[in-house]
N, C-alpha and C positions, 0 to 999 in steps of 0.2 A: 444905601451904601454899596459901593462897588469895590471889588478886590483888584489891586494893581500888582501885576507880575513883572518880573525882571525884563521880559521882552518889551513890555510897554515903557518901563522907566528908561531903558536904553534908547529906544526910539525917541522918546520925549527929550532926552538929554543930548543927543547927537544930531546937530543940524544936517549932517551929511548922510544920515541913515535914511534909507528908502521909505520908511514909515513915519518919519519925523512929523510931517504935516498931518498925518492921520492921528498921531498921538496928541498933538496940540488940539486938533479939532474935537477929539473925544473929550478932553478935559473941558474945553469951552462949552461943548454940548451939555455936559453934566450940569453946568451952572454953579454959581457960588454957594448954593445951599447944600449941594450933594457932597457927602463925605466919601473919601477914598480910604480904604483899609489896605495896609501892607504889613509885612512882617519884618522883624529884625534880620531874618535869614535872607529875605529878598533884598533888603538894603545892603547887606554884606556882599551878596552875590553881584549886585549891580555895581557897587563900588569896585570890586575886583575886575569886572569886565571893563568898566570905564577907565580904570587906572591903566589897564593894559592896552586898551584900544586908543584912548584919547589923551592919556597922560594924567599927571597928578592934578593939574588945574581943572581938567574936565571932571574928575572924580570929586574934587572939592566943591565945584559949582553944583553938582548933583546934591551933595549933602546940604549945602546952603539952601537950595530950592526945597528940599524935604523939610528942613527946619522952618522955612517961611510958610509952607503949606500947613504945617502943624500949628504955628502961631496964628494963622488965619482961621483955624478950626476946620480946615478942609481935609486934613489927614489924621488918621488914627494909626499909630504904630503898635502892632500886636507883638509881644514877645512870646515866641513859641515855647510852650510848656513841655516838660518831660513826658507827660501823658500823651500829648499830641505827637511828639516824636515817636513814642512807642507805637501808636496807632498808624503813623506814617510807615514805619518799618513793616508792620503787619500787612498794610495795604500793598506795599511794594513786593512783598513775597508772593502775592496773589496775582500780580499784573505784570506779565512779560510781553504783552502785545505791543509795547512801545517803550522806548528808552527814557522812561521818566527819571528825573533826578530826585534826590532826597528832598531838596527844596520844593520841587513840585508837589511831592506827596504831603509835606507839611502844610503847604498852601491849601491843598484840597481838604485836609482835615480841619484847618482853621475855618474855611468856608462852610464845611458841613456843620461845625460847632456853632457857627454864627448864623446858620440858615441863609447863606448867600448863594445866589445862582449865577450872577453876572460878574465877569472879569474883564479888566482892561489887559489884554494880552494879544500877542500876534503870532504865537508859535504853534497853535492848534492843540497843545497839550491839554488845555482846559476843556476844549470841545471833546477830545477823545476820552476824557475822564467823566463826561456827562454834564459839564457846565456850559454856559453861554459866553462866548467871547464877543464883546460889543464891537460894532462896526461904526465908522464915522458916517 
């Protein structure tokens, strides 16, 4: 199972994004048996970005693709729990070396809780936090 970050979903969703081809290649490389994990906060953050950048239709297409991946058994959507939010806030209080977002910190906590090391991400935040960002 690999964790998918907003930076990857955005690249995957926008054909004009400079990393679009890389995002598609990473998903293809994983193969149909590999599951992707993301959170409700990531989906919300991605929706907001895509809605502003590409419009309502682009954001809806993203939701449709998420739904399809879930139906195919390739995507697990994790709903961030209050305890994970609390741990994320604690983590953010201790880390000022980078401008991490709250969504980043909750993602890191979900990955730690699920013992995941590898992320589909393009912004280097996961690497800076000690995880691996997969490359195409």
